[in-house]
C-alpha positions, -999 to +999 in steps of 0.1 A: +153+478+346+175+507+338+209+497+318+221+532+311+242+554+331+228+568+365+240+599+386+224+602+420+222+637+430+214+633+465+234+610+488+241+615+525+271+601+546+279+607+582+298+594+612+275+576+636+272+607+659+267+635+632+230+631+629+206+638+660+188+607+675+154+615+658+172+614+623+190+582+632+158+567+642+139+576+610+166+563+588+169+529+609+130+526+603+130+532+566+163+515+558+174+490+586+200+474+560+218+508+564+225+504+602+231+467+600+258+475+577+269+509+589+307+505+592+310+490+558+287+516+540+302+546+557+336+541+544+347+550+510+353+516+496+322+502+510+300+529+496+316+527+462+308+488+461+273+497+473+267+523+445+280+500+417+256+472+431+228+499+427+237+507+391+250+543+402+280+557+381+282+588+401+269+602+432+266+637+447+279+633+484+264+660+506+278+678+537+253+693+561+256+722+587+221+721+604+229+716+643+194+727+653+175+702+632+195+672+618+230+676+627+263+685+612+282+663+588+314+685+584+329+697+552+362+683+561+347+649+565+330+648+532+362+661+514+382+633+531+357+607+522+354+617+487+391+625+480+405+608+450+374+588+441+357+598+408+326+581+415+318+607+445+312+643+437+314+664+469+289+692+476+299+716+505+274+729+531+274+766+547+252+777+573+244+813+562+230+821+598+264+814+616+292+821+588+300+858+586+324+859+556+302+837+530+325+847+501+358+837+516+342+806+531+329+792+498+360+804+479+381+783+501+361+752+499+361+752+460+396+762+454+414+745+481+390+715+488+377+709+453+340+709+463+320+709+433+288+724+444+269+738+475+239+724+495+218+749+516+190+736+540+169+766+545+141+745+564+167+733+588+191+765+589+162+788+593+166+815+566+147+824+537+169+820+504+161+855+490+174+873+520+197+899+506+226+893+531+230+859+515+234+873+480+273+873+482+272+836+486+253+832+453+275+859+435+306+838+445+289+804+435+282+820+401+318+833+397+331+799+407+307+783+382+294+757+407+256+748+414+236+757+444+211+731+458+184+741+482+163+718+504+126+726+494+093+716+507+084+695+539+103+679+566+091+659+598+125+664+618+125+682+649+130+719+647+125+720+611+105+750+599+087+745+566+081+780+559+117+785+547+112+757+523+087+774+499+104+773+463+087+808+455+117+824+476+139+810+448+121+830+421+137+863+431+172+847+434+169+829+401+160+862+384+187+882+400+215+856+392+207+843+358+239+825+353+238+806+387+226+771+383+201+765+411+184+731+422+153+725+441+159+692+461+127+674+467+108+697+442+087+715+468+078+681+484+043+680+499+031+716+498+045+731+466+049+705+438+030+728+413+050+758+423+083+740+419+073+726+384+062+761+373+093+781+385+116+754+368+097+762+336+101+798+336+137+800+347+163+784+326+186+781+356+164+764+381+160+726+381+138+702+400+155+672+418+132+643+428+150+629+457+126+614+485+096+611+460+084+578+453+089+572+416+056+557+411+037+588+422+058+614+399+031+615+372+005+622+400+025+650+415+035+664+382+010+657+354+030+674+327+062+656+341+077+648+305+073+684+294+100+694+317+124+665+308+157+686+306+151+702+338+147+671+362+174+654+382+174+620+397+182+618+433+176+592+459+181+607+494+199+575+505+201+563+530+166+578+537+153+553+511+154+516+513+173+510+480+185+533+452+181+507+425+147+502+433+139+540+427+159+537+396+139+508+381+106+523+393+114+554+374+124+535+343+091+518+342+071+550+338+054+556+308+079+581+297+101+584+265+136+565+267+152+597+261+133+614+289+145+588+314+181+591+302+179+629+306+166+624+341+189+597+353+221+610+337+224+636+310+209+666+327+232+660+358+262+654+337+258+690+322+254+706+354+284+688+370+305+693+339+313+658+339+321+658+301+352+680+307+367+656+333 
């Protein structure tokens, strides 16, 4: 069992109507406890208690603007949910296919609402991350000093288009924005594990994040997993998994060095989120 600090880099919240029915049905199937205790868990006090029970010290809380596929969890909702709570680290969501002034929108979210990062959903928002019209968004994130996380890999949700989730599209962005911290959520899940691993090795600013991946399978997906210890982040994708602590414990039981486990569960994320400065 893990006894050290933990940062969960991938936690979702919502109001009950935010997600489409097919998303709610999936989560209810994999995590019935969540829906049995929805009102408790989807308020700040209740989620804080739950995270503490799961041995999570900090959690990245994700907004989402994917109306065609999963739904919309508004930035305003995430901001209000996280406001004044040190355990919660809010990440905004911007849909590049519907927002005209990307720079102004992100600038406002960070400077006026204190968002600490940005989550993009190419598979659900239907864009290629290396489209040049999106570059002002990356330039602004780099100027603001915040990380950008991308959904990569597969999805079974309605209207998802997996071609947009290929990590290879991030190669060009990582090259053109060398000072921008970029994170591959799900590490190319399903199709592109090798590609995500290789790209994170050659780009100093590109990280893997392992949410949604069964920890017991990580050494199968990534045979050289430990060689990339400083570029991997723990995330759960809760409530899309049964329990966060189960995943933490399963990761901790892998035949890895203790320092590797600590880096993945806490230290790497601490540096990206600049928690040392807070």
